[in-house]
C-alpha positions in Angstrom: 152.8 81.1 -73.3 151.8 77.5 -73.5 153.4 76.9 -70.1 151.2 79.6 -68.6 148.1 78.0 -70.2 149.0 74.6 -69.0 149.7 75.8 -65.4 146.3 77.6 -65.4 144.7 74.4 -66.7 146.4 72.4 -63.9 145.1 74.9 -61.4 141.6 74.5 -62.6 141.8 70.7 -62.4 143.3 71.0 -58.8 140.3 73.2 -57.8 137.9 70.5 -58.8 139.6 67.8 -56.8 137.9 66.8 -53.5 139.6 67.8 -50.3 139.4 64.4 -48.8 138.8 61.0 -50.4 135.7 60.3 -48.3 133.3 62.6 -50.1 129.8 61.0 -50.3 128.6 60.1 -53.8 125.2 61.7 -52.9 126.9 65.1 -52.6 128.2 64.7 -56.2 124.7 64.1 -57.4 123.3 67.3 -56.0 124.5 69.6 -58.9 123.2 67.0 -61.4 119.8 67.0 -59.7 119.7 70.8 -59.7 120.5 70.9 -63.4 117.7 68.4 -64.1 115.2 70.5 -62.0 116.1 73.7 -63.8 115.7 71.9 -67.1 112.3 70.7 -66.2 110.9 74.0 -64.9 112.4 76.2 -67.7 112.0 73.9 -70.7 109.7 70.9 -70.2 106.9 72.4 -68.1 106.2 75.4 -70.3 106.3 73.1 -73.4 103.7 70.8 -71.9 101.4 73.8 -71.0 101.7 75.1 -74.5 100.9 71.7 -76.0 97.8 71.4 -73.8 96.7 74.8 -74.9 97.0 73.9 -78.6 95.2 70.6 -78.1 92.3 72.4 -76.3 92.1 75.0 -79.1 92.0 72.3 -81.8 89.3 70.4 -79.8 87.2 73.5 -79.5 87.1 74.3 -83.2 83.6 74.4 -84.8 82.1 75.0 -88.2 81.9 78.7 -89.0 85.1 79.7 -87.1 87.4 82.0 -89.0 90.9 80.8 -88.7 94.5 81.3 -89.9 96.7 78.4 -90.8 100.4 78.1 -89.8 101.3 78.9 -93.4 99.2 82.1 -93.3 96.0 81.0 -95.2 92.9 82.7 -93.9 89.6 80.9 -94.2 86.3 79.8 -92.6 85.8 76.3 -91.4 83.1 74.5 -93.4 83.7 70.9 -92.3 85.5 69.2 -89.5 87.0 65.8 -89.6 89.0 63.7 -87.2 92.3 64.9 -88.4 91.4 67.3 -91.3 89.5 70.6 -91.6 87.9 72.0 -94.8 88.4 75.7 -95.2 86.6 78.0 -97.5 89.2 80.6 -98.6 87.2 82.3 -101.3 83.9 82.0 -103.0 83.5 78.4 -104.2 87.1 77.6 -103.2 87.5 75.0 -100.5 90.7 73.3 -99.3 91.3 70.4 -97.0 94.1 70.8 -94.5 95.4 69.0 -91.5 93.8 70.1 -88.3 97.3 70.6 -86.8 97.9 73.3 -89.4 95.4 75.6 -87.8 97.5 78.3 -86.1 94.8 80.5 -84.5 91.6 82.5 -84.9 91.6 85.4 -87.3 92.3 88.7 -85.4 93.7 87.0 -82.3 97.2 86.0 -81.3 98.3 82.6 -82.7 97.9 79.6 -80.5 100.2 77.3 -82.4 103.9 77.4 -81.3 105.0 77.2 -84.9 103.2 80.4 -85.8 104.6 82.4 -82.8 108.1 81.6 -83.9 107.4 82.5 -87.5 105.9 85.9 -86.7 108.7 87.2 -84.5 
């Protein structure tokens, strides 16, 4: 059994060997470049777009907006700071949270990537 596995392993190694010793190193880089290109278009580009969308959403927040945090707290914005937001979550109950913890507007799909993963 092990002889069969070893011979199959040797066959796989022989298949990867170049036919001649004069193969260009540039040809060997083509698969690597393809993998990097696929990685960029499938992972990095959508992540950058999502990040820009979240940053635009946070920049457009204003007092009076009804929002949902990434932890599920619903409230109305009463004060905006540079990095914090004050939410009124009940009568005479206000909390300060990080602006990055805002997940979306009430009644709409979440903007924050953290919330989209949590709700699925």
